[in-house]
C-alpha positions in Angstrom: 89.6 163.7 -36.4 93.2 164.9 -36.2 95.5 162.6 -34.3 98.1 164.3 -32.3 101.3 162.6 -31.5 101.7 161.5 -27.9 103.8 163.7 -25.8 105.3 163.3 -22.5 106.7 159.7 -23.0 110.3 159.7 -22.0 113.0 157.1 -22.5 116.1 156.4 -24.6 115.5 156.2 -28.3 115.6 152.7 -29.9 119.1 151.6 -30.9 119.8 150.3 -34.4 121.4 146.8 -34.6 125.0 147.2 -35.7 125.4 145.8 -39.3 128.1 143.4 -38.1 125.8 141.8 -35.6 123.1 141.4 -38.2 125.6 139.8 -40.6 126.7 137.3 -38.0 123.2 136.4 -37.2 122.4 135.8 -40.8 125.4 133.7 -41.3 124.5 131.6 -38.2 121.0 131.1 -39.6 122.3 130.1 -43.0 124.7 127.6 -41.4 121.9 126.0 -39.4 119.7 125.6 -42.4 122.6 124.2 -44.4 123.4 121.7 -41.6 119.7 120.6 -41.5 119.6 120.1 -45.2 122.8 118.0 -45.2 121.6 116.0 -42.3 118.4 115.1 -44.1 120.3 114.2 -47.3 123.3 112.3 -46.0 123.0 111.5 -42.3 119.4 110.7 -41.6 119.2 107.5 -43.6 120.4 104.9 -41.2 123.2 102.6 -42.3 122.2 99.0 -42.8 123.6 96.6 -40.2 123.8 93.9 -42.9 127.1 93.0 -44.3 127.0 94.1 -48.0 129.4 91.3 -49.0 127.0 88.6 -47.8 124.2 87.2 -49.9 120.6 88.0 -49.3 118.5 85.6 -47.3 117.8 82.4 -49.2 121.1 82.6 -51.2 124.7 81.5 -50.6 128.2 82.1 -51.9 131.3 80.0 -51.0 134.9 79.8 -52.0 135.7 81.4 -55.4 132.1 82.0 -56.3 131.6 85.6 -57.4 127.8 85.6 -57.5 125.2 84.5 -55.0 123.2 81.4 -55.8 119.7 80.4 -54.4 119.7 77.6 -51.9 119.6 74.3 -53.8 116.3 72.6 -54.1 115.3 69.0 -53.6 115.8 68.3 -57.3 119.2 69.9 -57.4 120.3 68.0 -54.3 119.2 64.7 -55.9 120.8 65.3 -59.3 123.7 67.7 -58.8 125.2 66.5 -55.5 127.4 63.4 -55.5 127.7 61.6 -52.2 131.3 60.4 -51.6 132.0 59.1 -48.0 130.6 59.3 -44.5 132.7 61.7 -42.4 130.6 62.0 -39.2 127.4 61.5 -37.3 125.2 63.6 -35.1 122.4 63.6 -32.5 119.3 65.6 -32.6 118.2 67.4 -29.4 114.6 68.2 -28.7 113.7 71.7 -27.6 110.7 71.8 -25.3 108.8 74.8 -23.9 107.0 73.9 -20.7 104.8 75.6 -18.1 105.4 75.1 -14.5 102.1 74.3 -12.8 102.2 73.9 -9.0 99.6 72.2 -6.9 99.4 72.2 -3.1 101.2 68.8 -3.0 104.0 69.8 -5.5 107.4 69.0 -3.9 108.9 72.2 -5.4 106.4 74.3 -3.5 107.2 72.5 -0.3 110.9 73.2 -0.8 110.1 76.9 -1.3 111.8 77.1 -4.7 111.1 80.2 -6.9 110.0 79.5 -10.4 109.5 81.4 -13.6 106.3 80.4 -15.4 108.1 79.2 -18.6 111.1 77.1 -19.2 112.5 76.2 -22.6 114.9 73.2 -22.6 117.0 71.3 -25.0 117.3 67.5 -24.4 117.1 64.0 -25.6 114.5 61.5 -24.5 115.8 58.4 -22.6 115.4 56.1 -25.6 117.0 58.6 -27.9 120.0 59.0 -25.6 120.8 55.3 -25.9 121.0 55.5 -29.7 121.7 59.2 -30.2 124.5 58.7 -32.7 122.2 57.1 -35.2 119.9 60.1 -35.6 121.9 61.6 -38.5 124.9 61.0 -40.7 127.2 63.5 -42.5 128.7 62.7 -45.9 131.5 64.4 -47.7 130.0 65.2 -51.0 130.6 67.1 -54.2 128.7 69.8 -56.0 130.0 71.4 -59.2 133.6 70.2 -58.3 133.3 71.8 -54.8 133.4 69.7 -51.6 130.3 70.1 -49.5 128.8 68.4 -46.4 125.5 66.5 -46.8 123.6 65.7 -43.6 120.9 63.0 -43.7 118.4 62.1 -41.0 118.4 58.4 -40.1 115.6 58.2 -37.6 112.2 59.5 -38.6 110.9 59.7 -35.1 113.0 62.8 -34.5 112.2 64.4 -37.8 110.4 67.4 -36.2 113.6 68.1 -34.2 115.7 67.7 -37.3 113.5 70.3 -39.1 113.8 72.6 -36.1 117.6 72.6 -36.5 117.1 73.4 -40.1 114.8 76.3 -39.3 117.5 77.6 -36.9 120.2 77.3 -39.5 118.1 79.2 -42.1 117.2 81.9 -39.6 120.7 82.5 -38.3 122.7 82.6 -41.5 125.7 85.0 -40.9 129.4 85.1 -40.8 129.2 83.3 -37.4 127.3 80.2 -38.7 128.2 77.5 -41.2 126.9 78.4 -44.7 123.7 76.7 -45.7 123.8 75.6 -49.4 120.4 73.9 -49.7 118.0 71.5 -48.1 115.2 69.0 -48.9 112.6 68.4 -46.3 111.1 65.5 -48.3 114.5 63.7 -48.2 115.4 64.9 -44.7 118.7 66.3 -45.9 120.7 69.5 -45.4 123.7 70.7 -47.5 126.3 73.0 -45.9 129.8 74.2 -46.7 132.5 71.7 -46.0 135.4 72.6 -43.7 138.2 70.1 -44.0 140.0 71.2 -40.8 137.0 69.8 -38.9 135.8 70.6 -35.4 137.5 73.2 -33.1 138.6 70.3 -30.9 141.2 69.4 -33.5 142.9 72.8 -33.3 146.1 71.5 -31.6 146.5 68.7 -34.0 146.0 71.1 -36.9 148.5 73.6 -35.6 151.1 70.9 -35.1 151.1 70.2 -38.8 154.1 71.7 -40.6 151.7 73.5 -43.0 150.1 75.5 -40.2 152.9 76.0 -37.7 153.5 79.6 -38.9 150.0 80.4 -37.6 150.6 78.9 -34.2 151.1 82.3 -32.6 149.4 84.2 -29.8 148.1 86.7 -32.3 146.2 84.0 -34.3 145.1 82.3 -31.2 143.7 85.4 -29.6 141.9 86.1 -32.9 140.3 82.7 -32.6 139.2 83.4 -29.0 137.8 86.7 -30.2 135.8 84.9 -32.9 134.4 82.5 -30.4 133.2 85.3 -28.1 131.7 87.0 -31.2 129.6 83.9 -31.8 128.3 83.9 -28.2 127.5 87.6 -28.6 125.7 86.9 -31.8 123.6 84.2 -30.2 122.7 86.4 -27.3 121.6 89.2 -29.6 120.3 87.0 -32.5 117.4 87.9 -34.8 115.4 85.3 -32.9 116.2 86.7 -29.5 118.5 85.6 -26.7 119.7 82.1 -27.5 121.7 79.9 -25.1 124.4 77.4 -26.2 123.1 74.3 -24.4 125.5 71.8 -26.0 128.2 72.8 -23.6 128.3 70.5 -20.6 132.1 70.1 -20.9 134.9 71.5 -22.9 135.2 68.7 -25.6 131.4 68.8 -26.1 131.6 72.6 -26.5 134.4 72.5 -29.0 132.7 69.9 -31.1 129.9 72.4 -31.9 132.2 74.7 -33.9 134.2 74.2 -37.1 137.6 75.6 -37.9 137.6 77.2 -41.3 140.5 77.3 -43.9 141.3 80.9 -43.0 141.4 80.1 -39.3 138.1 81.5 -38.2 135.4 79.8 -36.3 131.8 79.1 -37.3 129.0 77.5 -35.3 127.9 74.2 -36.9 125.4 72.7 -34.4 122.2 74.7 -33.9 119.7 72.2 -32.7 120.1 73.0 -29.0 119.6 76.7 -28.7 116.7 77.4 -26.4 115.4 80.9 -26.1 115.5 83.3 -23.1 112.6 85.7 -23.1 112.5 88.0 -20.0 109.4 89.8 -21.1 107.5 86.5 -20.8 109.6 85.1 -17.9 111.0 82.3 -20.1 114.3 80.8 -18.9 116.1 77.7 -20.0 117.3 74.3 -18.8 119.9 72.3 -20.7 118.8 68.7 -20.6 117.0 66.9 -17.8 120.0 65.1 -16.2 122.2 66.3 -13.4 125.2 68.2 -14.5 128.5 68.1 -12.6 132.0 69.6 -12.7 133.6 73.0 -12.8 133.0 73.7 -16.5 129.3 74.3 -16.2 128.0 77.4 -14.4 127.1 77.1 -10.7 123.5 77.7 -11.4 123.5 74.6 -13.6 124.5 72.4 -10.6 122.0 70.7 -8.3 121.5 73.3 -5.5 120.1 71.1 -2.8 123.1 69.0 -1.8 123.9 65.3 -1.8 121.2 64.5 0.7 118.4 65.4 -1.7 118.2 63.1 -4.8 118.3 64.9 -8.1 114.8 65.6 -9.5 114.4 67.4 -12.7 111.3 69.2 -11.7 113.1 70.8 -8.7 116.0 72.0 -10.8 115.9 75.8 -11.2 116.1 77.3 -14.7 118.7 79.9 -15.7 119.6 82.4 -18.5 122.3 83.1 -21.0 124.9 84.0 -18.4 125.8 80.3 -18.3 127.6 80.9 -21.6 129.6 83.8 -20.0 130.9 81.5 -17.2 132.4 79.1 -19.8 134.2 81.8 -21.9 137.5 81.8 -19.9 137.9 78.0 -20.1 137.2 77.9 -23.9 139.5 80.9 -24.4 142.3 79.2 -22.4 142.2 76.2 -24.7 142.2 78.5 -27.8 145.2 80.5 -26.4 147.2 77.4 -25.8 150.7 77.6 -24.4 152.7 79.4 -27.1 155.1 82.3 -26.5 153.1 85.3 -25.5 149.9 83.5 -24.5 150.6 84.1 -20.8 150.9 87.8 -21.6 147.4 87.7 -23.2 146.0 85.9 -20.2 147.4 88.6 -18.0 145.6 91.3 -19.9 142.4 89.2 -19.9 142.5 88.4 -16.2 140.0 91.0 -15.0 137.3 90.3 -17.5 137.8 86.5 -17.0 137.5 87.0 -13.3 134.2 88.8 -13.8 133.0 86.0 -16.1 133.5 83.6 -13.2 131.3 85.5 -10.7 129.1 83.2 -8.7 126.2 85.6 -9.2 125.0 85.4 -12.8 123.7 89.0 -12.8 127.2 90.3 -12.0 128.9 88.6 -15.0 129.5 90.8 -18.0 127.6 90.6 -21.2 129.1 88.9 -24.2 129.4 92.3 -25.8 131.4 93.5 -22.8 133.8 90.5 -23.1 134.0 91.0 -26.9 134.9 94.7 -26.5 137.6 93.8 -23.9 139.1 91.1 -26.2 139.2 93.6 -29.1 140.9 96.2 -26.9 143.6 93.7 -25.8 144.2 92.6 -29.4 144.6 96.2 -30.5 146.9 96.9 -27.6 149.2 94.0 -28.2 149.0 93.7 -31.9 152.0 96.0 -32.5 154.0 94.7 -29.7 157.5 93.8 -30.8 159.3 90.6 -29.9 161.8 92.2 -27.4 158.9 94.1 -25.7 156.9 90.9 -25.5 159.8 89.0 -23.8 160.4 91.9 -21.4 156.7 91.7 -20.3 156.9 88.0 -19.9 
């Protein structure tokens, strides 16, 4: 059958696409394909958050060592480490995780307190508090002509807690934590890097030495404060979860938990009182089972029921990591000292420190917020000349 072309259909004839438009569309398509290919090859693989200069887990490097070495074994600690003299002693804190169970006669229910179902705490038992200093000893030692610190447990009844501190030390190895060199569970011993400048509490005495007076500037002191806040931020976002620095009931106690390194940075040395906050399970923390007093601790760590109600540990509400934020301004003030320019730094940190001191924990900034602000202030003031600094003062 012969097919006739349809007639009677009216309308404008189809227009041809101009060659220039077609060329532009082709180039746009080629660019898109090229971008996708480059994205797959070079951008998609996520960068590792690990510091490439650090050793892999289970290894260490210190001082002039060029290669990483595995953690020393029991045999190596016994044969290669020479114990020299005792330089310190420590206490082991127990970390408990407890469930709150209320009965009809429970006094907390009668007082109408609100409780989370789980509380993790770090504390010493009554007998242990009486003799806490004898739980461990620290010896200046030598390994392959390098000075190291050897910690030995002296009371076996707290061995489980000593091993808990070791597990924390192994799990939290980073630039913010003292370097673990080896351990021996059979001998209850831990070997770490030795820092001759000692605890952070000795900062003023160190800076008063003629050898270090050139570093006694607001720039170096602000860098120390920034390092301290970086450690708090690390604990709050650690591989284990949100950890709280419980060994911080006053300023001297807080400073004793950190070591000052030879290059004037700060590392955390005491890790046996870091209870975990876990909001998904409702777990909060309590630092010890005694009443805390003073302005250094956060308001939520104080007994909330007044002098007329005797302190009772079971009635004390738990809290979260924001207690660490409350203490940042006081620790930073110590680190900044009273050198020329330190008041200028305090002026620039006033707003963030005011936020840290909010009576409401939820309104306080995160450690990351504080760290970002410190870094901005350091960057802002780093290139300030001496005449400008004096003018601002």
